[in-house]
C-alpha positions as CSV (number, residue, x, y, z in Angstrom):
1,X,104.1,91.3,89.4
2,X,105.4,88.1,90.9
3,X,109.1,87.6,90.7
4,X,110.3,84.5,88.9
5,X,111.8,81.8,91.2
6,X,115.4,80.9,90.8
7,X,115.9,78.2,88.2
8,X,118.3,75.3,88.0
9,X,120.5,75.2,84.9
10,X,118.6,73.4,82.1
11,X,120.0,70.0,81.5
12,X,121.0,68.9,78.0
13,X,117.4,68.1,77.0
14,X,116.1,66.0,74.2
15,X,115.7,68.2,71.2
16,X,113.1,70.9,71.9
17,X,111.0,72.0,69.0
18,X,112.6,75.1,67.4
19,X,109.3,76.6,66.5
20,X,109.6,80.3,65.9
21,X,107.5,81.9,63.2
22,X,105.2,84.8,62.5
23,X,101.7,84.0,61.3
24,X,98.5,85.9,60.5
25,X,95.4,86.0,62.6
26,X,91.9,86.1,61.1
27,X,91.9,89.9,61.3
28,X,95.2,90.2,59.4
29,X,97.4,91.0,62.4
30,X,100.7,89.0,62.8
31,X,101.5,87.1,65.9
32,X,104.8,85.4,66.8
33,X,104.6,81.7,67.5
34,X,107.6,80.2,69.3
35,X,108.6,77.5,71.7
36,X,108.4,78.5,75.4
37,X,111.7,78.6,77.3
38,X,112.6,78.9,81.0
39,X,113.3,82.6,80.4
40,X,109.6,83.0,79.6
41,X,108.4,82.4,83.2
42,X,107.3,86.0,83.9
43,X,105.6,86.4,80.5
44,X,103.6,83.2,81.0
45,X,102.8,84.1,84.6
46,X,101.5,87.5,83.6
47,X,99.5,86.1,80.8
48,X,97.7,83.6,83.0
49,X,97.0,86.2,85.7
50,X,95.3,88.4,83.0
51,X,92.8,85.6,82.2
52,X,89.2,86.1,83.3
53,X,87.4,83.6,85.6
54,X,85.7,81.7,82.7
55,X,89.0,81.3,80.9
56,X,90.8,80.1,84.1
57,X,88.0,77.6,84.7
58,X,88.2,76.3,81.2
59,X,92.0,75.8,81.5
60,X,92.2,74.4,85.0
61,X,88.7,72.8,85.4
62,X,88.4,74.9,88.5
63,X,89.8,77.9,90.3
64,X,93.2,77.1,91.6
65,X,95.2,79.4,93.9
66,X,98.0,81.3,92.2
67,X,97.3,80.0,88.7
68,X,100.0,82.1,87.1
69,X,102.8,80.5,89.1
70,X,101.3,77.1,88.7
71,X,101.2,77.2,84.9
72,X,104.4,79.1,84.5
73,X,106.3,76.5,86.6
74,X,104.9,73.7,84.4
75,X,105.3,75.3,81.1
76,X,108.8,76.8,81.6
77,X,110.3,73.8,83.4
78,X,113.5,72.5,81.8
79,X,112.8,69.8,79.2
80,X,114.1,66.4,80.0
81,X,114.3,63.2,78.0
82,X,113.6,59.9,79.6
83,X,114.3,57.8,76.5
84,X,111.0,58.1,74.8
85,X,111.5,61.8,73.8
86,X,111.0,65.2,75.3
87,X,108.8,65.2,78.4
88,X,106.8,68.3,77.5
89,X,106.7,71.3,75.3
90,X,104.8,74.5,74.8
91,X,104.1,77.1,72.2
92,X,103.5,80.8,72.9
93,X,101.6,83.3,70.7
94,X,103.0,86.8,71.2
95,X,101.4,90.1,70.0
96,X,103.4,93.3,70.6
97,X,105.7,91.4,73.0
98,X,102.9,90.1,75.2
99,X,101.7,86.5,75.4
100,X,98.2,86.2,74.0
101,X,98.0,82.4,73.6
102,X,99.5,79.2,75.0
103,X,99.4,75.6,73.9
104,X,101.2,73.1,76.1
105,X,101.6,69.3,75.9
106,X,102.8,66.7,78.4
107,X,104.0,63.2,77.4
108,X,102.0,60.4,79.0
109,X,104.7,58.4,80.8
110,X,107.0,57.0,78.2
111,X,104.4,56.5,75.5
112,X,104.0,58.3,72.2
113,X,100.9,60.0,73.5
114,X,100.6,63.5,75.0
115,X,97.9,65.5,76.7
116,X,97.4,69.0,75.3
117,X,95.7,72.2,76.5
118,X,95.2,75.7,75.3
119,X,94.6,79.2,76.7
120,X,93.9,82.4,74.8
121,X,93.7,86.0,76.0
122,X,90.1,87.1,76.6
123,X,90.4,90.1,74.2
124,X,91.5,87.8,71.3
125,X,88.8,85.2,71.5
126,X,87.5,84.5,68.0
127,X,90.6,85.8,66.2
128,X,92.0,82.3,65.4
129,X,94.8,82.2,68.0
130,X,94.0,78.7,69.3
131,X,93.7,77.3,65.8
132,X,97.1,78.8,64.8
133,X,98.7,77.3,67.9
134,X,97.1,73.9,67.2
135,X,98.4,73.9,63.6
136,X,101.9,74.6,64.7
137,X,101.6,72.2,67.7
138,X,100.9,69.3,65.3
139,X,104.3,69.8,63.7
140,X,106.1,70.3,67.0
141,X,104.5,67.1,68.3
142,X,105.6,65.1,65.2
143,X,109.2,66.4,65.7
144,X,109.0,65.3,69.3
145,X,108.1,61.8,68.3
146,X,104.5,61.9,69.4
147,X,101.9,59.8,67.6
148,X,98.7,60.9,69.4
149,X,97.4,64.0,71.1
150,X,94.7,63.9,73.8
151,X,92.7,66.9,75.0
152,X,90.1,66.9,77.7
153,X,87.6,69.7,77.7
154,X,84.2,70.5,79.2
155,X,81.3,69.3,77.1
156,X,79.9,72.8,76.8
157,X,83.2,74.3,75.7
158,X,82.1,74.6,72.1
159,X,84.9,77.0,71.3
160,X,87.7,74.5,72.0
161,X,85.7,71.7,70.5
162,X,85.5,73.8,67.4
163,X,89.2,74.4,67.2
164,X,89.9,70.7,66.7
165,X,87.1,70.3,64.2
166,X,88.4,73.3,62.3
167,X,91.8,71.8,62.0
168,X,90.6,69.3,59.5
169,X,92.2,66.3,61.1
170,X,90.3,63.1,62.2
171,X,89.2,63.5,65.8
172,X,87.8,60.7,68.0
173,X,85.4,61.9,70.8
174,X,84.7,60.0,74.0
175,X,82.6,61.3,76.9
176,X,83.5,60.9,80.6
177,X,80.8,62.4,82.7
178,X,80.3,65.9,81.4
179,X,83.8,66.1,79.9
180,X,84.8,65.3,76.3
181,X,88.0,63.5,75.6
182,X,89.4,64.3,72.1
183,X,92.0,62.1,70.5
184,X,94.0,63.1,67.4
185,X,96.0,60.5,65.6
186,X,99.0,62.2,64.0
187,X,99.7,59.3,61.6
188,X,97.5,60.7,58.9
189,X,96.9,59.0,55.5
190,X,97.3,61.0,52.3
191,X,93.7,62.1,52.0
192,X,93.7,63.3,55.6
193,X,96.9,65.3,55.1
194,X,95.4,66.9,52.0
195,X,92.3,67.8,53.8
196,X,94.4,69.3,56.6
197,X,96.3,71.4,54.1
198,X,93.1,72.5,52.4
199,X,91.4,73.5,55.7
200,X,94.5,75.5,56.7
201,X,94.5,77.1,53.2
202,X,90.9,78.2,53.8
203,X,91.8,80.0,57.0
204,X,94.9,81.4,55.3
205,X,92.8,83.0,52.5
206,X,90.8,84.9,55.1
207,X,93.8,86.1,57.1
208,X,95.8,86.9,54.0
209,X,93.0,89.0,52.4
210,X,92.6,90.9,55.7
211,X,96.4,91.5,56.0
212,X,96.6,92.8,52.4
213,X,93.7,95.1,52.6
214,X,95.9,98.0,53.7
215,X,98.2,97.3,50.7
216,X,95.5,97.2,48.0
217,X,92.7,99.3,49.6
218,X,94.5,101.7,52.0
219,X,92.6,104.7,53.5
220,X,95.8,106.8,53.2
221,X,99.2,106.6,51.6
222,X,102.6,108.0,52.6
223,X,105.5,108.2,50.2
224,X,108.9,108.2,52.0
225,X,111.6,109.6,49.7
226,X,113.4,112.6,48.2
227,X,110.8,114.7,46.4
228,X,113.5,115.9,44.0
229,X,114.1,112.3,42.9
230,X,112.4,111.7,39.5
231,X,110.6,108.5,40.2
232,X,109.5,109.7,43.6
233,X,108.1,112.9,42.1
234,X,106.3,111.0,39.4
235,X,104.8,108.6,42.0
236,X,103.5,111.5,44.0
237,X,101.9,113.0,40.9
238,X,100.4,109.6,39.8
239,X,98.9,109.2,43.3
240,X,96.9,112.4,42.9
241,X,93.7,110.5,41.7
242,X,93.8,108.3,44.8
243,X,90.6,109.1,46.8
244,X,92.3,109.3,50.2
245,X,95.1,111.4,51.7
246,X,98.5,111.1,50.2
247,X,101.4,112.3,52.4
248,X,105.0,112.8,51.7
249,X,107.8,112.3,54.2
250,X,111.4,113.3,53.5
251,X,114.2,110.8,54.5
252,X,115.1,111.2,58.1
253,X,112.0,113.3,59.0
254,X,110.3,111.5,61.9
255,X,107.3,113.8,62.2
256,X,103.9,112.2,61.8
257,X,103.0,112.7,58.1
258,X,99.5,113.8,59.1
259,X,101.1,117.0,60.5
260,X,101.9,118.1,57.0
261,X,99.7,119.4,54.2
262,X,97.7,116.8,52.3
263,X,95.7,116.9,49.0
264,X,92.6,116.0,51.0
265,X,92.3,118.4,54.0
266,X,88.9,116.9,55.0
267,X,90.6,113.5,55.5
268,X,93.8,114.7,57.0
269,X,93.2,112.8,60.2
270,X,93.4,109.4,58.4
271,X,96.5,107.6,59.4
272,X,98.7,106.2,56.6
273,X,98.0,102.5,56.1
274,X,100.3,102.1,53.1
275,X,103.9,103.4,52.8
276,X,105.9,103.5,49.6
277,X,109.6,103.8,50.5
278,X,111.7,105.1,47.6
279,X,114.9,105.8,49.6
280,X,118.2,104.0,48.9
281,X,118.9,100.8,50.9
282,X,121.0,102.6,53.6
283,X,117.9,104.8,54.5
284,X,115.2,102.2,53.9
285,X,115.6,100.5,57.3
286,X,115.2,103.7,59.2
287,X,112.2,104.6,57.1
288,X,110.6,101.3,57.9
289,X,111.0,101.9,61.6
290,X,109.4,105.3,61.3
291,X,106.5,103.8,59.3
292,X,106.0,101.3,62.1
293,X,105.9,104.1,64.6
294,X,103.2,105.9,62.5
295,X,101.0,102.8,62.5
296,X,101.6,101.8,58.8
297,X,100.2,98.3,58.0
298,X,101.8,97.7,54.6
299,X,105.2,98.7,53.1
300,X,106.5,98.8,49.6
301,X,110.3,99.1,49.3
302,X,111.5,100.0,45.8
303,X,115.3,100.0,46.3
304,X,117.6,97.0,45.6
305,X,121.0,96.1,46.8
306,X,120.3,95.3,50.4
307,X,123.1,93.6,52.4
308,X,121.9,90.3,53.9
309,X,122.0,91.5,57.5
310,X,120.1,94.7,56.6
311,X,117.5,92.7,54.7
312,X,116.9,90.4,57.6
313,X,116.6,93.4,60.0
314,X,114.1,95.0,57.6
315,X,111.9,91.9,57.5
316,X,112.1,91.6,61.3
317,X,111.0,95.3,61.7
318,X,108.0,94.6,59.5
319,X,107.2,91.3,61.3
320,X,107.3,92.9,64.8
321,X,105.2,95.9,63.7
322,X,102.7,93.6,61.8
323,X,103.5,95.4,58.5
324,X,103.2,93.3,55.2
325,X,106.3,94.0,53.1
326,X,106.4,94.1,49.3
327,X,109.9,94.1,47.9
328,X,112.7,95.2,48.1
329,X,113.0,95.9,44.4
330,X,109.3,96.3,43.9
331,X,107.8,98.3,41.0
332,X,104.7,98.7,43.2
333,X,101.1,97.5,43.3
334,X,97.9,98.5,41.6
335,X,94.2,97.8,42.4
336,X,92.2,99.8,39.8
337,X,88.8,98.7,41.1
338,X,86.5,99.9,43.8
339,X,86.1,103.0,45.8
340,X,89.7,102.9,47.0
341,X,91.3,102.3,43.6
342,X,95.0,102.5,43.8
343,X,98.0,102.7,41.5
344,X,101.2,103.0,43.4
345,X,103.6,102.2,40.6
346,X,107.1,103.5,39.8
347,X,107.4,104.7,36.1
348,X,104.2,102.9,35.0
349,X,100.8,104.1,33.8
350,X,97.9,103.2,36.0
351,X,96.2,100.1,34.5
352,X,92.6,99.8,33.5
353,X,90.3,97.7,35.6
354,X,89.7,94.3,34.1
355,X,90.0,90.5,34.4
356,X,93.7,89.9,34.6
357,X,95.5,89.1,37.8
358,X,99.2,89.8,37.4
359,X,102.1,88.8,39.7
360,X,105.7,89.4,38.6
361,X,109.0,89.6,40.4
362,X,110.9,91.8,38.0
363,X,109.9,95.4,37.7
364,X,111.1,95.5,34.1
365,X,108.9,92.6,33.2
366,X,106.1,94.2,35.0
367,X,106.5,97.5,33.0
368,X,106.5,95.6,29.7
369,X,103.6,93.4,30.6
370,X,101.5,96.4,31.7
371,X,102.3,98.2,28.5
372,X,101.2,95.3,26.3
373,X,98.0,94.8,28.3
374,X,97.2,98.5,28.0
375,X,97.8,98.4,24.2
376,X,95.4,95.5,23.9
377,X,92.8,97.1,26.1
378,X,93.1,94.3,28.7
379,X,92.3,95.6,32.2
380,X,93.8,94.3,35.5
381,X,92.0,93.1,38.6
382,X,95.2,93.2,40.7
383,X,98.9,93.8,40.0
384,X,101.9,93.4,42.2
385,X,105.6,93.4,41.4
386,X,106.9,91.5,44.4
387,X,110.6,92.1,43.7
388,X,112.8,90.1,46.0
389,X,109.7,88.9,47.9
390,X,111.0,89.1,51.4
391,X,107.3,88.7,52.5
392,X,104.5,89.2,50.0
393,X,104.9,86.7,47.2
394,X,103.0,85.1,44.3
395,X,101.5,82.8,46.9
396,X,99.7,85.8,48.4
397,X,98.4,86.9,45.0
398,X,97.1,83.4,44.2
399,X,95.2,83.4,47.5
400,X,93.6,86.8,46.7
401,X,92.6,85.7,43.2
402,X,91.1,82.5,44.6
403,X,88.4,84.5,46.3
404,X,87.9,87.2,43.7
405,X,85.2,86.5,41.1
406,X,86.4,89.3,38.9
407,X,89.8,87.8,38.3
408,X,89.2,85.6,35.2
409,X,92.8,84.6,34.5
410,X,96.2,84.9,36.1
411,X,99.6,85.9,34.6
412,X,102.8,85.0,36.4
413,X,106.5,85.6,36.0
414,X,108.2,84.0,39.0
415,X,111.9,83.6,39.0
416,X,112.3,81.8,42.4
417,X,110.2,80.1,45.0
418,X,110.2,80.4,48.8
419,X,107.6,77.6,49.4
420,X,107.1,75.7,46.1
421,X,104.9,73.0,47.6
422,X,102.4,75.5,49.0
423,X,102.6,77.5,45.8
424,X,101.8,74.4,43.8
425,X,98.8,73.4,46.0
426,X,97.4,76.9,45.9
427,X,97.8,77.1,42.2
428,X,96.2,73.7,41.6
429,X,93.1,74.8,43.5
430,X,92.9,78.1,41.6
431,X,93.6,76.6,38.2
432,X,90.4,74.6,38.5
433,X,88.5,77.9,38.3
434,X,90.6,80.2,36.1
435,X,93.5,79.7,33.6
436,X,96.9,80.4,35.1
437,X,99.6,81.3,32.6
438,X,103.3,81.6,33.4
439,X,106.6,82.2,31.6
440,X,109.0,79.2,31.8
441,X,112.0,79.8,29.4
442,X,113.4,76.3,30.1
443,X,110.3,74.2,29.2
444,X,112.4,71.2,30.1
445,X,111.0,67.9,31.4
446,X,114.1,67.6,33.6
447,X,113.7,71.1,35.2
448,X,112.0,71.4,38.6
449,X,110.2,74.6,37.6
450,X,108.6,72.9,34.6
451,X,107.5,70.0,36.8
452,X,106.1,72.4,39.4
453,X,104.0,74.2,36.8
454,X,102.7,71.0,35.2
455,X,101.7,69.5,38.5
456,X,100.1,72.8,39.7
457,X,97.9,73.1,36.6
458,X,99.8,76.2,35.5
459,X,100.2,76.5,31.7
460,X,103.8,77.4,30.9
461,X,104.8,79.4,27.9
462,X,108.3,80.0,26.7
463,X,108.5,83.8,26.6
464,X,106.9,87.1,27.7
465,X,105.6,87.6,24.1
466,X,103.9,84.2,24.3
467,X,102.4,85.2,27.6
468,X,100.9,88.4,26.1
469,X,99.5,86.5,23.1
470,X,97.8,83.9,25.3
471,X,96.5,86.6,27.6
472,X,94.8,88.3,24.6
473,X,92.9,85.1,23.9
474,X,92.1,84.5,27.6
475,X,90.8,88.1,28.0
476,X,88.7,88.2,24.9
477,X,87.4,84.7,24.3
478,X,85.6,82.0,26.3
479,X,87.5,79.1,27.7
480,X,87.9,76.4,24.9
481,X,85.6,73.5,25.4
482,X,87.9,71.1,23.5
483,X,90.8,70.6,21.1
484,X,88.8,70.6,17.8
485,X,89.6,73.5,15.6
486,X,88.5,74.5,12.0
487,X,91.0,76.4,9.9
488,X,89.7,78.7,7.2
489,X,91.9,80.8,4.9
490,X,92.0,82.7,1.7
491,X,95.1,81.0,0.2
492,X,96.4,77.4,0.2
493,X,99.6,78.6,1.8
494,X,97.9,80.3,4.7
495,X,95.6,77.3,5.3
496,X,98.6,74.9,5.3
497,X,100.7,77.0,7.6
498,X,97.8,77.4,10.1
499,X,96.8,73.8,10.0
500,X,100.3,72.5,10.5
501,X,100.8,75.0,13.3
502,X,97.7,73.7,15.0
503,X,98.7,70.1,14.6
504,X,102.2,70.8,16.0
505,X,100.6,72.5,19.0
506,X,98.6,69.4,19.8
507,X,95.2,70.6,18.5
508,X,92.8,68.5,16.4
509,X,92.2,70.0,13.0
510,X,88.7,68.8,11.9
511,X,88.6,71.1,8.8
512,X,91.2,72.9,6.8
513,X,89.5,74.9,3.9
514,X,91.0,77.3,1.3
515,X,88.2,79.7,0.3
516,X,90.3,81.3,-2.5
517,X,91.8,84.8,-2.6
518,X,88.4,86.4,-3.2
519,X,87.1,85.2,0.2
520,X,85.3,87.9,2.1
521,X,83.3,87.9,5.3
522,X,80.2,86.4,3.8
523,X,82.2,83.5,2.3
524,X,83.9,82.9,5.6
525,X,80.4,82.9,7.4
526,X,79.1,80.4,4.8
527,X,82.0,78.1,5.4
528,X,81.5,78.3,9.2
529,X,77.8,77.5,8.8
530,X,78.7,74.3,6.9
531,X,81.0,72.9,9.5
532,X,79.9,69.5,10.8
533,X,80.4,68.7,13.6
534,X,80.8,72.2,15.1
535,X,84.3,72.9,16.2
536,X,85.2,74.3,19.6
537,X,87.4,76.9,17.9
538,X,87.7,78.6,14.5
539,X,91.0,80.0,13.3
540,X,90.8,82.3,10.3
541,X,94.1,82.7,8.5
542,X,94.2,85.6,5.9
543,X,96.7,87.0,3.5
544,X,96.2,90.6,2.1
545,X,94.6,89.4,-1.2
546,X,91.9,92.2,-1.2
547,X,92.2,96.0,-1.1
548,X,90.7,96.1,2.4
549,X,91.2,93.7,5.3
550,X,88.6,91.0,5.5
551,X,86.2,91.5,8.4
552,X,85.1,88.9,10.9
553,X,81.7,90.2,11.9
554,X,79.7,87.8,9.8
555,X,81.6,84.9,11.4
556,X,81.1,86.3,14.9
557,X,77.4,86.6,14.3
558,X,77.1,82.9,13.4
559,X,79.4,81.3,16.1
560,X,77.8,80.4,19.4
561,X,79.1,82.4,22.4
562,X,81.0,79.3,23.7
563,X,83.1,78.9,20.5
564,X,86.5,80.5,20.3
565,X,87.3,82.8,17.4
566,X,90.8,84.0,16.6
567,X,92.5,85.1,13.4
568,X,95.9,85.5,11.6
569,X,96.5,88.6,9.5
570,X,99.9,87.9,8.1
571,X,100.5,91.6,7.2
572,X,99.7,92.8,10.7
573,X,102.7,94.7,12.2
574,X,101.9,93.7,15.8
575,X,102.4,90.2,17.1
576,X,98.9,90.4,18.6
577,X,96.1,92.9,18.3
578,X,92.4,93.0,19.0
579,X,89.8,93.5,16.3
580,X,86.1,94.3,16.7
581,X,83.7,91.8,15.3
582,X,79.9,91.2,15.3
583,X,77.1,93.3,14.0
584,X,75.0,93.6,17.1
585,X,75.4,93.8,20.9
586,X,74.5,90.2,21.4
587,X,77.1,89.0,18.8
588,X,79.8,91.6,19.4
589,X,83.1,90.2,20.5
590,X,86.7,91.4,20.4
591,X,88.8,88.9,18.4
592,X,92.5,88.4,19.0
593,X,94.5,88.5,15.8
594,X,98.1,87.5,15.3
595,X,100.6,88.0,12.5
596,X,101.9,84.4,12.7
597,X,100.0,81.1,12.5
598,X,102.3,79.4,15.0
599,X,101.8,82.1,17.6
600,X,98.0,81.9,17.2
601,X,98.0,78.1,17.5
602,X,100.3,78.1,20.5
603,X,98.0,80.7,22.3
604,X,95.0,78.5,21.6
605,X,96.7,75.4,22.7
606,X,97.8,77.0,26.0
607,X,94.1,77.9,26.8
608,X,93.0,74.4,25.7
609,X,95.6,72.8,28.1
610,X,94.3,75.2,30.9
611,X,90.8,74.0,30.3
612,X,91.8,70.3,30.3
613,X,93.8,70.8,33.5
614,X,90.8,72.4,35.2
615,X,88.7,69.4,34.4
616,X,91.1,66.8,35.9
617,X,89.8,65.3,39.1
618,X,91.6,65.9,42.4
619,X,94.0,63.1,43.1
620,X,95.8,62.4,46.4
621,X,99.1,60.7,46.8
622,X,98.2,57.3,48.2
623,X,100.5,55.0,50.2
624,X,100.8,51.9,48.0
625,X,99.5,48.6,49.4
626,X,102.1,46.6,51.3
627,X,104.1,49.6,52.6
628,X,104.8,49.2,56.3
629,X,105.6,52.8,57.3
630,X,106.1,51.8,61.0
631,X,108.8,49.4,60.1
632,X,110.4,51.9,57.6
633,X,110.6,54.5,60.3
634,X,111.9,52.1,62.9
635,X,114.7,51.0,60.5
636,X,115.7,54.6,59.8
637,X,115.6,55.6,63.5
638,X,117.7,52.6,64.5
639,X,120.3,53.4,61.8
640,X,120.5,57.1,62.7
641,X,120.9,56.2,66.4
642,X,124.2,54.5,65.4
643,X,125.2,57.4,63.1
644,X,123.4,60.6,64.1
645,X,125.1,62.6,61.4
646,X,123.8,60.3,58.7
647,X,125.2,57.3,56.7
648,X,124.9,55.4,53.5
649,X,123.1,52.1,54.1
650,X,124.8,48.7,53.5
651,X,123.3,46.4,50.9
652,X,121.5,44.3,53.5
653,X,120.1,47.4,55.2
654,X,118.9,48.8,51.9
655,X,117.2,45.5,51.1
656,X,115.4,45.5,54.5
657,X,114.2,49.0,53.9
658,X,113.0,48.2,50.4
659,X,111.2,45.1,51.8
660,X,109.4,47.2,54.3
661,X,108.4,49.4,51.4
662,X,107.0,46.3,49.6
663,X,109.9,46.2,47.1
664,X,111.7,42.9,47.3
665,X,112.6,42.7,43.6
666,X,110.8,42.9,40.4
667,X,110.3,40.1,37.9
668,X,109.4,40.1,34.2
669,X,105.8,39.0,33.5
670,X,105.8,35.7,31.7
671,X,105.7,36.1,28.0
672,X,106.3,39.9,28.2
673,X,109.5,41.2,26.7
674,X,111.2,44.1,28.7
675,X,111.9,46.2,25.6
676,X,113.9,49.4,26.4
677,X,113.0,49.1,30.1
678,X,116.3,49.8,31.7
679,X,115.7,52.7,34.1
680,X,117.4,54.7,36.8
681,X,115.2,56.2,39.6
682,X,116.8,58.9,41.7
683,X,115.2,60.7,44.6
684,X,116.4,63.3,47.1
685,X,115.4,66.0,49.5
686,X,115.8,69.3,47.6
687,X,116.4,72.3,49.9
688,X,113.9,74.4,47.9
689,X,111.4,72.0,46.2
690,X,111.3,69.4,49.0
691,X,111.3,65.7,48.0
692,X,112.0,65.3,44.3
693,X,112.6,62.3,42.1
694,X,113.7,61.8,38.5
695,X,113.3,58.8,36.2
696,X,115.5,58.2,33.2
697,X,115.7,55.3,30.8
698,X,116.8,54.0,27.4
699,X,114.2,56.2,25.6
700,X,114.7,59.2,27.7
701,X,118.3,59.4,29.0
702,X,118.0,63.0,30.2
703,X,115.2,62.0,32.6
704,X,112.0,63.5,33.7
705,X,111.4,65.1,37.1
706,X,108.4,64.7,39.5
707,X,107.8,66.7,42.7
708,X,106.5,64.6,45.6
709,X,103.8,63.9,46.8
710,X,102.3,62.9,43.4
711,X,99.1,61.1,42.5
712,X,99.0,57.7,40.9
713,X,98.1,59.3,37.5
714,X,101.2,61.5,37.5
715,X,103.4,58.6,38.6
716,X,101.9,56.3,35.8
717,X,102.4,59.1,33.2
718,X,106.0,59.5,34.2
719,X,106.8,55.8,33.9
720,X,105.0,55.6,30.5
721,X,106.9,58.6,29.1
722,X,110.2,57.2,30.1
723,X,109.6,53.6,29.1
724,X,107.7,54.5,25.9
725,X,104.8,52.3,26.9
726,X,102.6,51.7,30.0
727,X,104.8,50.3,32.8
728,X,102.7,49.4,35.8
729,X,105.6,47.7,37.6
730,X,107.9,50.6,37.1
731,X,105.2,53.0,38.2
732,X,104.6,50.9,41.3
733,X,108.3,51.2,42.2
734,X,108.3,55.0,41.6
735,X,105.2,55.3,43.9
736,X,106.9,53.4,46.7
737,X,110.1,55.4,46.6
738,X,108.0,58.6,46.4
739,X,106.2,57.5,49.6
740,X,109.6,57.0,51.3
741,X,111.1,60.4,50.5
742,X,107.7,62.1,51.2
743,X,106.9,60.5,54.6
744,X,110.5,60.0,55.8
745,X,112.6,63.2,55.3
746,X,115.6,61.4,56.7
747,X,115.8,59.5,53.4
748,X,118.2,62.0,52.0
749,X,118.9,60.3,48.7
750,X,118.0,57.2,46.8
751,X,119.2,55.7,43.6
752,X,117.8,52.5,42.1
753,X,118.8,50.9,38.8
754,X,116.4,48.4,37.1
755,X,117.4,45.9,34.5
756,X,114.2,45.0,32.7
757,X,111.7,44.7,35.5
758,X,114.2,43.7,38.2
759,X,116.0,45.9,40.8
760,X,119.7,45.4,40.2
761,X,121.4,48.2,42.2
762,X,120.4,50.3,45.1
763,X,122.1,53.3,46.9
764,X,120.3,54.8,49.9
765,X,121.7,57.5,52.2
766,X,120.1,58.8,55.4
767,X,120.6,62.2,57.1
768,X,119.1,63.7,60.3
769,X,116.5,65.9,58.6
770,X,113.4,66.9,60.5
771,X,109.8,66.5,59.5
772,X,108.3,69.7,58.0
773,X,105.0,70.9,56.8
774,X,105.1,73.1,53.7
775,X,101.5,74.0,54.1
776,X,102.0,75.4,57.7
777,X,100.6,78.9,58.0
778,X,103.5,81.3,58.6
779,X,105.1,84.3,57.1
780,X,108.4,83.9,55.4
781,X,111.0,83.7,58.2
782,X,113.9,85.2,56.3
783,X,114.6,86.9,52.9
784,X,115.9,83.7,51.6
785,X,114.6,80.4,53.0
């Protein structure tokens, strides 16, 4: 080992990137990515010395003497600032305390360009280390004020060429002899940014699925807790059907659980991959450390009430050991399919296998939801109660469902968000394939959660009961092809109630027919056969006018398989039940039945909205014509140079910034009256949801919220809803301010009042906020971000 040379004290450098995060490799293992410091000299030296001849040749374009010292000196040199920004920077990838990857950059003189290079440990080639480093390097470079990255690699180095292609960013290639010069422009347009996020999401799906395999398909399970505790005892009993070894470890017992008796002696050598820790908080941290020592790969913690410092330490233990953490406060997880079917749930019956993906935070909500699904005969593809979601969250479940063809719809109850923008983008992709239903008690146009769900294609319902009712329809019937519904009933009152409920829910009632109290299955079928044009859904609303309930088999036999069939039995005791219909195997279908017409109509409307959302074309947030982002950034940087802690702009400064955005004032079109067009536009950097804006006006004084970035359609719809009519000028203003707060995080808050179609008042404040990337692949850095 070569000793590190003495180092001069680091000068007060330009701000070094503060990158420090854990992220997943393609095989599911977690590596730490952080900025290199002078104290890392020995780590970098030893890493370089461990590289094979081919890797050294790729990195140095030759075989230099003492490569470890040479690269460690360069990478770990104190960072200086010569006026244009930091002179250099480097990111390290560490696995189990050793450097396994390095990405370093060096500014080209005083320009915004930098040369970059990579090196990866030979044993980890093909695991995605270089790609992860490249993703995080893009953000570090942006924070350092760089605009272009240049990499020179041998023409036959297909691995490194593939890293830049896989990133999903535009790359320019030039050839110099046998070498390839790659240039990456960091000033990406909206489409390129979206493509970059989608490319990273594709890699994240692979890594996430690999990391959660031990959670949902473990080879062996260990329960750490007091066997005399009721929930622990029941959990051990409920795990008896698990096809692998199930071990038990008492609190404080550090012996390897494989040394104890197990229900499956033939498999007793299998190490525990999943641990369920049922101990109180004061013992859970020690249990987590023991699980790490045993080689556990996933941890479920059921206790609540962790002190913040203990919670942070628990997460750090899991990160360092590469364990995925569910909880604290988790009810558990269930994967009732496949050879390694698993139900590791506290106080809950194992669910049936089926089409519903379920992600909840609250254990109580999870228990209730599982009970309702079981009563309705609706099976589960995957269930997780993520609790306080220190690590595993609803985002992880969405990524799993995205690649699971057996998950036909998703049910969500999410109380808080760690990364709402990534959640929204993941959900938007998934909602194009399956319906996503979530509880949103607020259902308010001025609430960020409601806006998030709407923009993500998630269909919000007001209560857990409404979620169950919609789930019954999603599980038992095809996705609605449209809004046209025919209402058939056996009394005028039932038909009226059902038709009005459908209209109020936003459905199109093409037929509402009372078939008299004598109506039976045959009469219902005759009415269905006469429907012209054929509806996308048929709602049968029945009062108990006959001695026996009217059956629906004749109707099911007539309807094509793509048509939705649901019913209202007003005397039914349950809010929702499932009835058998159809006389043969080809026409058999379970039919959801409700005891209230409004409940049935709202369930149908929720599935219709989901289908319509799935059909909406992908839309990127475009920078409006006339926006000069370079001038906007220059103005902001110049003002913050005078007031580094932030400042409110003077009127002339605000006017100059708006002019660079293409907003010099609005004027009323000739001959067009500005009726009810006074509006207030407010935008700010929300610490949880990122850039957000609201628009309020005469017709909507409460205001409506929009999360940024947003597509032109969403912006136009916002302006129209607030103004009460199409407002292209107002929408244009909203789009320009949305671009400002999205592309310039230093724009901390904006308020603009319009009088008619003219800007009449502006307040704009700046703050020294850094650029961020909500789609960056990383594990949650702390229990609460």
